[in-house]
C-alpha positions in Angstrom: 87.0 61.5 131.6 84.6 64.2 130.3 86.8 66.9 131.8 89.9 65.4 130.2 88.2 65.3 126.7 86.9 68.9 127.1 90.4 70.1 128.1 91.9 68.2 125.2 89.4 69.8 122.8 90.1 73.2 124.1 93.9 72.7 123.7 93.3 71.5 120.1 91.1 74.6 119.3 93.6 77.0 120.7 96.4 75.4 118.8 94.5 75.6 115.5 93.7 79.3 116.1 97.3 80.0 117.0 98.6 78.1 114.0 96.3 79.9 111.7 97.4 83.3 113.1 101.0 82.4 112.7 100.5 81.1 109.1 98.7 84.4 108.2 101.5 86.4 109.8 104.2 84.3 108.0 102.5 85.0 104.7 103.1 88.7 105.0 106.4 88.2 106.7 107.7 86.2 103.7 107.2 89.0 101.2 110.1 89.1 98.8 111.6 91.9 96.7 109.2 91.3 93.8 106.2 91.6 96.1 107.3 95.1 97.1 107.8 96.0 93.5 104.2 95.0 92.8 103.1 96.9 95.9 104.9 100.0 94.6 103.3 99.6 91.1 99.9 99.2 92.8 100.4 102.5 94.5 101.4 104.2 91.3 98.4 102.8 89.5 96.0 103.8 92.3 97.5 107.4 92.3 96.9 107.7 88.6 93.2 106.7 89.0 92.8 108.0 91.6 91.6 104.9 93.5 90.8 106.5 96.9 90.0 103.4 98.9 93.3 101.7 97.8 95.3 104.9 98.5 93.8 105.3 102.0 94.7 101.8 102.9 98.2 101.9 101.5 99.4 105.0 103.3 99.9 105.1 107.1 98.1 108.0 108.7 101.5 109.4 110.0 103.0 109.2 106.4 105.6 111.8 105.5 107.3 112.5 102.2 109.1 114.9 100.0 108.5 115.7 96.3 109.4 118.4 93.8 108.2 121.3 96.0 109.2 122.6 99.3 108.0 121.2 102.6 107.1 117.8 104.1 104.1 116.0 102.6 101.4 114.3 104.8 98.9 111.7 103.9 96.3 114.3 103.0 98.8 115.7 100.4 99.1 112.4 98.6 95.6 111.0 99.0 93.0 113.2 97.4 89.9 114.2 99.3 86.5 112.5 98.6 85.0 113.6 95.4 88.3 114.7 93.8 88.9 113.1 90.5 92.1 114.9 89.6 95.2 112.9 90.1 98.4 113.8 91.8 100.5 111.7 89.5 100.2 110.8 85.8 100.4 107.1 84.8 103.8 105.9 86.1 105.8 102.7 85.5 108.4 101.4 88.0 111.5 100.6 86.0 114.7 99.6 87.7 114.6 99.1 91.5 116.4 97.7 94.4 114.6 96.4 97.5 116.0 95.8 101.0 113.9 94.1 103.7 114.7 94.7 107.4 112.1 92.7 109.4 108.9 94.7 109.5 110.4 97.5 107.3 111.3 97.5 103.6 112.9 100.1 101.4 112.5 100.3 97.7 114.7 102.7 95.6 114.2 102.9 91.9 113.5 104.7 88.7 109.9 105.6 87.8 108.9 106.8 84.4 106.1 109.3 84.4 104.1 108.9 81.2 103.1 112.5 80.5 101.7 113.5 77.1 104.6 115.6 75.9 107.4 113.1 76.8 108.2 110.6 79.5 110.0 112.0 82.5 112.2 110.1 84.8 111.9 110.3 88.6 114.0 108.7 91.3 111.9 107.4 94.1 112.6 105.9 97.6 109.6 104.3 99.3 109.6 103.0 102.8 107.1 100.3 103.7 106.3 99.1 107.2 104.1 96.3 108.4 101.2 97.4 110.7 98.6 95.0 111.9 99.6 92.4 109.3 99.4 94.8 106.3 102.3 96.6 104.6 101.8 100.4 104.4 103.8 103.2 102.9 105.3 105.3 105.7 107.7 107.6 103.8 108.5 108.6 100.2 111.1 110.7 98.6 110.9 111.7 94.9 113.3 113.7 92.9 113.6 114.4 89.1 116.4 112.5 87.5 119.6 114.5 87.2 118.9 116.7 90.2 
């Protein structure tokens, strides 16, 4: 009888742990288009800061991207080093965007307004997110000035 109760208790505990893990995974799996727009804006806000801890967490170590210059960017190109207070991007606002979600990968394409002192500049941006260990991270970005 005691063995039976112990086994039942073990089964219940394992079930609760498994259910909790699935619930947590489902929460990130059920991200919608607006959640990715918020994640994109959070990146833009962190880059304008710069908020280094947020940026380090948001970008996958194997990140790659392109911008207005030549060459392929890496994470070290978009996440400033410790102690650096200069920003890589001015304050930016995500305007119009389209999001497509493909399982553990999401693609956001949209217009970003760079709020520079002289006048606002438009940028077209494509950001690719991928879920790693339950968190969504940026794995690739392509930016181009509007009209190019």
